[in-house]
VEXVO-93279 format. One record per residue: residue in one letter; x, y, z of N, C-alpha, C, O in turn. Coordinates in steps of 0.05 Angstrom, whole numbers, plus 5000, padded with zeros to 4 digits. Atoms other than C-alpha are relative to their C-alpha. Last residue first. Layout:
BEGIN
AXYZXYZXYZXYZ;...
REM end
This chain:
BEGIN
G502749935008578321156737498450125023496150195019;R500449735009585521216760497150074991496450304990;F498149885018585520586801498950254987496850354994;G498950145022581220406861501850174982502650384989;L501349945026580020726927501549884977504049844978;L501950205010582720346986498850064973497949884959;G498550245006588920757003498349784988499349594975;H498649955025584821386994502149784995503249774973;L501750005023579821137045501650024974501149884955;T501050275005585020957096498349994975498749814958;S497750155010588421637091499249714993500049604972;G499349915027581821987098502349854988502149774964;R502050115017579921547157500450094971500149944952;S499550285004586421697191498049874981498749704965;S502250164991585422437180500649714994501149634972;T502449995017592222737169497849825012498349655028;S501250265006597322847224497550044983495850214989;A499150145024601123487217498549754993498249694969;A502450085015597223917265500749844975499149824957;K501650174982603023947314497549904986496349704994;S502049874984607024227256498649805018498549565012;S498749904976613423917230498150135019498750185042;L499650224980609423497182501250105025500949975046;P497550155003607024117145500449805023499249835044;K497749854992599624297154502649844995502449604992;P498350094978593823987117502250205007502650394992;D497750155010588724377075501849915024501650035045;P497549855006582524587112502149824988502149574993;M498350004977576124177104502550164993503350184970;A497950194999571624367046501550025026501650245039;E497449885004565224757058502149775002501849585017;C498450024976558724387048502750124994503850094972;V497149945003553524566996501349975028500350075048;A498849934974546524286987503050044995504249934977;D502250004981541824176928500950075028499350155045;A499550164976546924376877497750035019496450245021;E498050185009545524626806500849815023501349575018;G498149895019539224926833501949794991501349554991;G501249905025532824666865501950124980501150184958;G499349725003535524596935498950134975498650374974;R501149905025532423936956500550304999499250465012;P500449715001536423557008498850084973499449954953;V498049865017535322807011499450295001497150385005;K500349725002531822367064502250124983504650064988;G500449925028531721627050499850294995499150384973;D502949995007530521447123499550094972497350164965;T501850054978537221247155497149994990495649804997;L500050294994541521177093498149935023497349705025;Y501150155023539521867071499849715005497849584999;A502949955001540422187139498849844977496649734980;A501350154979547321867146497050034999495549845003;L499850285006549722117079498549845021496949665014;Y501950055022547222827091500049704993497949594987;R502849974989550622827159498049954978496049814983;D500850254987557022547128497250015012495949815015;L500750205021557723137081498849755013496949645004;C502449895014557423637139499149804979496749734977;A502450074986562123207182497550104986495349974988;N501849765003567723237132497349945012495749804999;G499549784981572722727159498250244998498250405016;S497149944998573722187106500550255017502650385014;L498750184981567021837107503050045001504549855006;T501550084976564722237047501649805016503449665005;I500249794980569622587001498349935024498550065045;G501150174978572522096951499750185025501750225039;H501650195016577222496906499049785019500649635030;N499450294996580023086944498049844983495849934976;G498450115022579923796917500549715002501949594985;G498750264995574524116959501549904976500449914953;G497149964996573124856947501549745006503949755009;Q499049765012565624756957502950045007503750055030;E498049914981563824036974501450244986503150204968;V497549905011557423956933501950085024501050215042;V498749864978551323536952502950074991504449894984;L497149965001547223356891501050165024500150395028;S499249764985540123076897503150015001504449815006;S497650024984537222586847500550275014499550475006;G500650034972529922616825502549975018502249935042;A502349854991531422486752499549955030499549725038;L501650164982538322196742497850165012498250325031;L500950245014541122526679498349825018496649675009;R502049945021541523226708498949754988496549744982;H502349894986545023006772497850074980495450024986;V501650224990549422576728497650105016495549975015;T501250145022551723186688498349775011496049735001;V502249845010552923616750498549854978496149854977;G502250014980557123066782497650164991495350074995;G501250265000561222976718497749985020495649865015;E502150015020562323726712498649724999496349714992;Y502649914990566123716778497749974980495549904987;P500649724998572023326751497150075005495349914999;T502649985013572822586766499150295003497850365022;A500450255012580222476780497349984986497149874964;A498450035025581723206792499349744986499049744961;D499250285004576323396843501549974974500550074953;N497350005012576124156849501149724998503649684997;T499849825022568624256861502749984986502950034962;A498349774993567823646904500550174975500750074953;Q497949925018562023186887501550245011500350435020;F498149834987556822776925502350074981503349904966;L497449975014550522476896501850195016500850395028;L498349804987544322216932502750004987504149794986;T497250094997538621836899501750245009500950475006;P498049794995531021926906502849885004503249695019;P500749854976527421306879502050235003504050244988;L498750064974529221116808498750155023497450365019;K501550214987525221066743501049945028500249745040;G502249874986527221706708498449805016496149865024;N501850184986534121486685497850165014498450345030;A502449834995539421746638497849825011497249615001;I501050064972545221236644497650185007496650165029;N501349754993546521196569498649975027496649835029;V502750014991551120596567499050285005500450445019;P500549914972557420646526497049995006495350014989;E500949724999557720236461499550085029498549915044;L502949974999561919606463499350304997501150474995;S501249824981569119506441497050014998495849964977;E501749785011572218916406498750165022498450075045;A502950064999577718526441498450234989499350464991;P500750235016585218526425497149915002496449694991;W501350214984586519236449499049774983497949814961;F499150255012591519636408498649765013499649535011;A499649965029589120346420500649744985500349734961;C502650015013586520116487500150064971498349994956;P500650275009593619956509497349984985496949804969;A499350065028594520716509499649714991499249664968;N502450095014590920836575500549904971498749794958;Y501550174981596920906621497649874986496949644991;W498750275001601021166562498549815019498449575013;A500350115026596221756555501149724998499849534988;N502750115002595821876629499549874973498149674971;S500250224981603321966634497349864998497249614997;W498950245013603122376571500149765018499849535009;A501050055027598322896597501149754988499549574981;M500950275003599922836671499149934972498249704967;L499450184979603823456689499449714993501249544996;P497950205005603823806622500349795021501449575016;A500150154975597124166625502149784999501349544995;K501449864979596824716572500149875027500050005048;E499349715002601724496519498850165023499950365031;Y497449964987601023776543500850304999502050405018;V500449984971593623776524502650075014502650245032;A501749764996595223936451499550035030499650265040;W498249775002600923426452498450265004499550445017;N498549984975595822926478502250214999502950335020;D501649924977590723036423501750055025501350245040;D500949725003595723026366498550105025499050325035;R497749824999599222396389499150294999500050455015;W499049994972592822026406502350215002502450375020;Q501949854984590022206338500950035029500750255040;D499649725007596321976302498050175016498750405024;W498249884980595821316340500450304994501050455012;D498049875015589621126298501950155020501050345033;R498150215007585520626337502350124983504249984977;P498649965026581621166373502049784995503649715013;W497749834998577720846430501250054973500949894955;S498149995022570720556429502350205007501850415019;A500649795020567320416495502150004979504349894982;D502549844995566819916551499250184978496850224973;R502350145010572019416525497450175001495750134985;C499650055029578219846531497649874988497049904964;Q500249755015575820126598500349954970498850084954;V502649894999574319436627499850254983498050284966;S502050185012580519076605497250124999495850104979;T499949985029585019676619497949824987496649904968;Y500449725009582819746691500050024969498150124957;I502949965001582518996700499250284990497450314975;S501050185020589818906682497050024997495950014974;Y499649865025591419526723499149824977498049924957;G501849785002588319216785500250144973498250214960;N502750105005591918556775498150234996496450224977;D500050125027598618906768497349894993496449934970;G500249785019596919326829500149904971498750014954;S502849904999595518706870499650224980497550244967;A501650205015602218416847497150085000495750054980;D499550284992605819046871498249824983496949914964;V502250195006606119736839500849725007502949624998;A498950265009610520286868497749794998495949785015;A500150055029606820946870500949724992500149634971;F502349905015605021206939499749904971497549914960;N502549984984609420876991497550064982495449954987;E500750274990615120636947497450005014495949815013;Y500750175023615321296909499149735010497049625000;A502749925009615021686974499149844976496849764974;E501950104981620921277000497250084992495349924995;V500250285005624921416937497949875019496449705011;L501450025025623522156945499649704993497449624984;P502849964995625422137019498349974974496049894975;D501250224984632121807000497050055005495449865001;A502250125016633822306944498649785017496649675007;N500650264987638022766987497549884987495349994989;K499050215019641123326946499649725012501249545007;S498050154986639723767007501349784983503049634992;N498449844982635724336977502349855013504449965019;V499049745011632624036915502150135018504150225009;Y498650065025631923296936501250264989503550264981;D497550144994630223467008501649954974504149974975;S498149824987625023976986502749875005504849995000;F499349795020621423516938502250185011504250234999;A498250145019621322946989501050194979503450174972;E497450064987618723417042501949864981504249924980;A498549754998613323686995502749965014504850075005;L498949945027611022986976501750265002503850274989;Y498050205006610222797049501450054973503850034970;P497649954983606623437068502349804993504649884994;W498449775007602023377006502550035019504750085008;Y497350085008599522667019501950234996504350204993;G498650114977593522897059502849904994504449875012;N498049804991591723306997501449915026503350045035;Y500449964972588422696965502250185011504650125010;Y502350144989587322516893499450095028497150105036;G502349895013592023026862497449875009495249985006;G500549744987597322846913497650144987496450324999;P501750034977596622136886499450255015497350285028;V502950025007599422396820498249955024496150075025;F501549754993605922606854497149994991495550155001;T499949944971609221916858498350245007497250255029;D501750194985606921696789499950075030497850045043;E502849935005609822326759498249815015496249905028;L500649764985616422186794497150094995495850165014;E500650084973616221476767499550245018497950235037;S502750125000615721736696499249925028496949965036;A502149805005621622206705497249895002495550015014;G499549835023626021686738497850204996496250255014;V501849785005625321416808501150174977502750354981;K502950075001628120716817498350234990496450184975;G500450195022635820706809497049924997496449734983;G499950274989636121046877499649784979499049564986;A499350014972634021696843499949715010497949575006;P502250084981633921636768501049985029503249875034;K498950164978639622016733497849935020497350085038;K497250075006637922336666501349815020502849635013;A500050145026630422326672502849924992503149724978;L500650284996631322486745499949844974500449604974;A497750124988634723146728499649705004501449544999;A497950025021629123336681502549875011503749704997;R500850215018623923186735502149954978502849734971;M499550254986627723596786499249774981500649574980;A497150035001627724176736500849745014502649595005;Y499450105027620224076728503149974996503949804980;W501050285001619424136804500749884972501549654970;K498150174986623924746806499149714998500849534996;A497750025017619525076753502249825012503549674999;E500750195021613424926796502449964981502949734972;I499950274987616825276854499449794979500649584979;K497250074998618025876809500449735013502349585006;E499050065027610725886790502949925000503749744985;P500850275009608525816863501149934972501849704967;D501349965025612726416885499249734988501049574981;T502849914994614426376959498450064974496150144976;G500849745010620925986954497150065006495649895017;L500150015030623125266959499050264988498650284964;R497749855012625525287031500149984970502249944958;Y499150155024620624737053502350144985503750024969;T499750294996619124947125501449874976503349714980;T498250044977620225697124500449705005502549635017;D497249985008617225707054502049965023504249855019;Y498450114979610625447080503050004993504449804996;K500949894974605625847039501949925023501950055044;A499149724998609625696976499250125026500650305037;I497250004992608624946988501050295004502650345022;W499950084972601125056986502850005010503450095032;A500849774984601725436921500049955029500750125046;M497849815001605724866890499350255017501050365030;L497850094982600424376915502350195000503450255021;A501049944973594924796882502149905021502550035041;R499449714995599124776819499050095027500150265040;H497149984996598924016822500850295006502550345023;R499550094972591324056832503050015006503850075029;D500949794981590724486769500649915029501450085045;N498049795002594923986729499350235020501050355032;F497750084984590523426755502250224999503650265018;A500749994971584323786729502449935017502850055038;Y500249724992587323906660499550035030500750205043;D497349885001589523186653500050295008501850385023;Q498550034975582922916678502650154999503450275019;A501049804981579223206619501549985026502050195039;L498949755008583522786572499250235019500850405026;N497250014993581722166611501450264991503250365005;D499849964971574322326608503050015008503750175026;D500349724994574822416532500350065030501450265038;Y497849845012577721726521499850295008501750415018;W498149944979573021356570502250184989503750305005;V498650254997567421466576501149904973499649894954;G497349995011565822186563501549755002503949744998;T500149925028558222226570502850014988503150064964;P500750235017558321816634499950074970499949904953;D501749885021562122366672499349784980501149704965;V499150025027564721966731498050134981495650104984;I501750125020562422206799501350014972502050224962;S497949935019566122316862499449874974500249644968;D498149814989561121976910502450034981503749834975;L497849985019554821616885501850235010500950455013;V498149784992549621376935502449994982503749784979;L497649985017543620966911501650245008500650475008;R498649754995537720726953502649994984503849784981;R501549884978532420196936501250275008499850475010;V498549804984534719976868498350125021496150225016;Q498650144979531819326840501750195017503150105035;H501950084980526619696799501249835022499949755041;P501049784983531920066761498149925022498050045043;F501750124980535619446738498750215018499150205042;L500950275009539219616673498049885019496349725010;K501349985026539620366686498949734991496749714981;A502649884998540820296760498650024974496150014973;Y501850194987546419806748497250115001495249984995;V500750205021549420296698498249785012496449694999;A501949885018549120846750499249814978496949824969;G502649974987552320406803497950124981495650034981;L501050274996558120196758497250015012495449875003;Y500950085026559020926737498849725002496749664990;T502349845006559321136810498849934972496449924969;G502350134987564020556826497450164996495250054998;Y501250185021568820876776497649865011495749794996;S498449995024569621406831498849834978496549864971;Y498249775004566121186895501249984972501649764962;G497650025016560120726902501550264998500450474997;F498349774993554520616952502649964986504149784992;Y497349995013548720156933501450255007500250475008;N499049744996542219926967502950004989504249794990;I497549944986539319306938500350295005499150464991;K498749755008532319066920502750025015503149905037;E501549895022528418416921501450254989501350304965;A501149734996533818096964498450094975499450054953;G502950034995535217356969498650265003496550275017;L500649904973542717476978497049975006496250015029;A498950194982543917036917499650085029499549915047;Q501650245000539117456877501049805021499549675035;R502749944987542618096896498349755002497149705023;I499549984972549417776880497450065015496749945035;S499750284990546817566812500550005030499449835044;D502750094997544618296803499949705008498149615021;M501249884976551718506818497149915004496249875026;D499050144977554318016767498850115026498049955043;R501650244999549818336716500949825022499349675034;V502749924990553118996733498249755001496749725021;A499749974971560018686724497350075013496749985035;S499850274988557918446655500350015030499149855044;V502650135001555519146638500149725011498249635025;T501949904980561919456663497349865000496349805021;D501049745007566719026622497950085021497249925038;I499149834978570818396626499250294992500650434978;Y502050004978566717916583501050165024499950145046;P502549905010570317976515497850035022495750145017;L500149715004576917936554497350094989496550314996;V501149854978575717226580499550294993497550415001;D502850094996576816756521498550175021496150165022;A501649965024583017136497497149925004495350064994;Y502949994993585817166567498250054977496150194979;K500750144975593216996565497049975004496149775016;R499050285000594917156492499049855025498149625022;G501350165021590417766487500949715000499349534997;C502750044991592818056553498549824980497149644988;A499950204979600017956531497249945011496649715016;A499650265012598618316466500049785021499049565017;A502550085013595718916502500249724988498449564991;F502050064979601718946548497449914987496349714996;S499450264988606618866490498149935022497549705027;K500850225019603219426452500549735012498949555009;V502950034997603819876514499049794980497049654987;R500850104973611319756519497049965002496149765012;D499350284998612819806445499049895027498149665028;L501950155016609120466443500549705001498649555003;N502550014986613220736501497949854985496349704996;A499650164976619820546469497449985016496749765026;K500050285007617420806402500349825024498949625026;E502750085008615721486431499849704994497949575002;I501650024975622421526465497249924994496049765009;A499150244985626021356400498449975026497749745033;P501350245011621821856360500849745015499249565017;T498550105023624222406407498549754989497049635004;S498649775013620522846457501749924977502550094961;P498750115023615722286476501450224983500550284961;V500249805021614222536546501649914976504049904977;S502749995011613321916589499650204977498050154959;N501149734995620721806598497350014987497049944964;P499349785018621721056590498850265009496650275021;R501450015026620620626651501050234982502450414992;V500749735008625620526709498849984972499949864954;P498349775009622320206744502649894989503449664994;D497450004987617519616744501750234990501750304966;F499349734990610619836719502750005014503450195028;H500449805021609219236674501050275009501950434993;G497649825001612118776727499850214979501850344973;P498849934974607018226715502550174996504250124978;R497149985004604018256645501350095026501750325031;C499150035028596718066638503050004997504149834983;D497449864998594917936710501449974973502849774968;L498349945023587517746712502650135009502750305026;A499049734995584217406771502150064979504149924975;P497149955001580216796748500750295006499150475000;K498550175018577216756798498649974973496249944972;S501850125019575317296848501749844980504049904975;K500550284993580517386902497849884983497249644986;G499350104974583218026872499649715005500949544992;V498649844980579518256810500749835025499049675034;G497249965007577517876748501850125021504250135017;R498850215016570117956760502850074991503450294982;P501350045026568718476813501549794984503749714990;D497949965020571618356883498649954973497849734967;F499550215020565718446929502450074983502850314977;G497849945017563618816992500449784979499549554984;I499050215017556818757024502250114982501850294966;V498249865018554619167084501549794984503049634995;D497950195006548618807114501850144979501050184956;Y499450115027544819417136502049765002503649755020;Q502550065014541319697198500449864972498549794959;A501350234987547419667243497549914985496649694988;A498750245010551120137196498649755010498449554996;V500650025029546220687212501149744989499749584977;S502950055001546320627289499149964971497149834965;K500650284992553820547287497149944997496349724988;P500850014972554721197249499149725007497849584990;L502749904996558021027182499450015030500649875046;G500149715005565520957179497350125004497150355012;S498949864977566020267211499950304997500050455017;A501550064976561219947162501050155025499550235042;I502649865000564320307104498549955025497350145037;F499649714999571420087120497350165002497050335018;G499249934972569419377136500450305003499650415023;A502350044983565719307070500650085028498950225041;F501549755000571719607034497549985017496650185028;T499549854975576119027054498350255002498050365024;L500450174976572918587001500450155026498850135044;G502149904982572019136948499749845026498149905042;S501150224984578319056907498150115020498650315034;G499849984971579319626857498749765014496549685007;G497750164991580319436784500450015030502149875040;P500550294995575819936750502549855008504749924998;G498150135018577620306792499650104971500050334965;G499249875025572320456842502049844984502249594987;P498149784997571420316916501050124974502550324975;N497950045019564919906912501950245001501050475001;V498149785001559519796964502349944980503149704977;L497750075015553219366964501850254997500950474992;L498849765011548519547020502549914986504649874999;P497249995006544018947035500950274988499450404973;G499150165023537319037068502950024995504450145011;Q500649865025534319577112501249864976501249974954;Y498150095021533919177177499150124973496850094965;K500849885026530719497238502149934979504450024981;K502550125006532319007294498850114974497649974959;A502349864989539519247291497449844993497449684974;T500550074972545618807283497550115012496650035033;H501549814985546918797208499649905029499849665034;P502950034996552318347181498750225016500050355033;V500249934971559118587156497049995006495550174997;R502449894987559718207091500650075029501849925044;S499649964972564917987040497550135012495850254997;L501849824986564417696970500850035030502149855041;A499550004971569217356922498450225013498550455004;L499749744987566317246853500549965030499249795043;T500749984972567516586816500550295010502650415005;I497849884985567216446742499150045029496850015035;Q500549854976562715966704502650125011504750015008;Q497849984982563115736632499350175024498150395021;G497350025010556315616600502250025022501649975045;R499150274994549615486631502849944990503849724991;P499950054971547916226637501049725007501949675029;N499750305001549716366564500249905029502449825037;A501950085021547517096555500049694997498449584983;H502750014989550817226622497949934980495649854986;D501749865020557517046592497149975010496049765010;L498249815014562516866646498550174980498950414978;P499150075027556616576683502150204990501850444995;V501749865020556516686758500949924972503249844969;K499550065028559216276816498050144983495650144988;L502450055016558816596885500949954971502550104960;S499449985028563916616941497449934984495749794995;A501450215015563316767015500850034970502250224963;C499450035028566717187068498549774987497849575001;Q500550275010564817457136500649994970500450194957;L500150045029567318067172499749704993501049535005;T502450145008565518087246499849954970497849854960;P500350274988572418237274497649854990497549604991;S502750055009574118817228499249725009499149534993;N501549755006580319147255497149964992495550144995;T500149834976583018537290498450254995496950345012;T497349934991581218107230499750175025497550225035;G499449744987574817767208503050035008504449835009;C497349925011574317197158500950265012502450415000;K498649794986568316817188502750054986504249864980;K498150104980564716397137501450245012501850444999;W498349794986558516567096501749865021500749715038;D499350134975555916007051502050185014504450175010;L498249854984552416356994500449875027498549855044;R497250015010549515876944501950145019504350065019;A498550214986543115756982502949994993504549865006;A499449914973540316426959501749805015503349875032;Q497249904998540816186887500850085028503250075034;A498250224993534415776896502950095002504549965016;N497549975015530316406898502049795008503249805030;H500649945028523016406918502550004982502350034958;T501750215011523616066985499450044971498649854957;H498750255004529716477002498249794988499149624972;Q502150165013526217136992501149724994500949634971;P499150255010530317587039497649834989495549825002;T500650224982527018267044501049744989500549684965;G498650225011530318797002499749755017501649625023;A497250014992528419377045501649774988503849714997;D498349905022521919567012502949975005504550084990;A500550135026517419127055501850094978502349944959;P502149875015520519347121499749884972501749774961;V499049785017524718827156497650134987495550014983;A502149915018523618337213501150244985502750404995;T501349754991529918037242497950084979498150024956;F502349935017532917337240498850265011498350285035;A502349904984539917217269497850094981498450204960;G502450165004544316807222497750095016495649965016;A500750065027551017077246497449845000496949675017;M500450285004551217347316499149954972497050054964;V502750085003554218037317499949695000501949564998;V500350294999560518387339497149934998495450055012;A501050124975560719117319499749704997499249604976;A502950005000565119347262499149855025500649705037;G501650134979572419527255497150014995496150194982;C500849824978576319697192497949865018496649675010;L502750084992580219227148499250165024500750175044;V501049914974586119527113497249905004495549934987;A501750224992590119227056499050055028500149945048;A499750064971592619877028498149785008495749795002;R502650004986593019846953500449935029501849745035;K500550254986599820046927497350025013496650235025;R498950034973599020666885499749715009498049564999;M497750185001597820606811501449985027503549865030;
REM end
């Protein structure tokens, strides 16, 4: 629910339209065999940070079972290859569902070693319904405007207020997009990806996805295994739990990461003056939450908004110094201004966020069956809350429109696959958004895959954000398909980078690439 950072990263200047020889397995353009290739009219859309970025659009069927029916438009971006050795298109996705991928092409192209990026056309895209693709969904603008009801339904009145809110969101989606919602799902997005492949004139694609983008890539590989050349999945969704069970599992993992933040604050008592006992610091945090439930800071940050503000700290520890300062100032100096600023920086939802959440719910509610009996939600989430209170009810209300969704649900895709070339997986052991077990499960389900583990890492999205060990495995794979083979649960292990230092320290600055990546990654999936 953070604001999405509109960042375009740099790439080398190239001449569009240059012809280069390619190896036979690299997704060689087949323009003479595919009339769709002519559909892509690339135009310059570069910025200072990404001067060579190009943009195009592609029409695809709303319903792929009816290719001559209603058409929708996908927005695409490209950083063209510059090397004589061309390895084909590399489609990239930042997750979500609901994350925009247009700027992501520039980030990936600039993050890879120049010699590697130069061998690929890095292709970004806004999935159906997202961003600059048309139509772009926005079910209920302002759905996250503060101050929202307290997320913890401690009274029937609070529960009703939250239920009314999520029911109104689901109903608004049904009223505005009744004809579209049955086609906003992962399988439809995967078929769009194959339309992109065809429009690029490629026999095969390379794919690199983070977070929900790992599920998107795994489903593509299941439906189109012979069109996959290389596949990289970073911070991996457990496909056996989509989506209700996965969200419950997140709650425990985010609670652990929040407690890791409390322990980090305890190490720097001279800076934050909140004490040296993590449990007592956590008690102060919940006391702050209770106070904000009664009197929201700046008329913006109530109890629910406080949760939204601290959840990003579970995704990326680079935010910890800012969150700790805001916490400290509120408790010790009765100064709520830094807390309001942190909310505005990390949690406030703009129009792009409204669009992203509309797609998040549309995809997740359509992808798989959800309990339609609210009593089950109530029982399950109170049970989680007893052990992991931080995000239990916040996450429940975030996903609760699915209990009342106006479109029927599909069956999840079994991504088990024995038809792929070697694939490369990355997973941190303490990832909260996509817990470690998901990486192990997908490693088992994708025969021939290799799993690289970041031992002790708690960030979500771990390659191209500063860990040189991880990035070496990524670069080797994209260069020549080389993967590590360890034979155990993990094929290779990299140590996590150190936690950040307080802002007052000379070492306060966080990795700029890490910050950029975590501004681009999609919504809670």
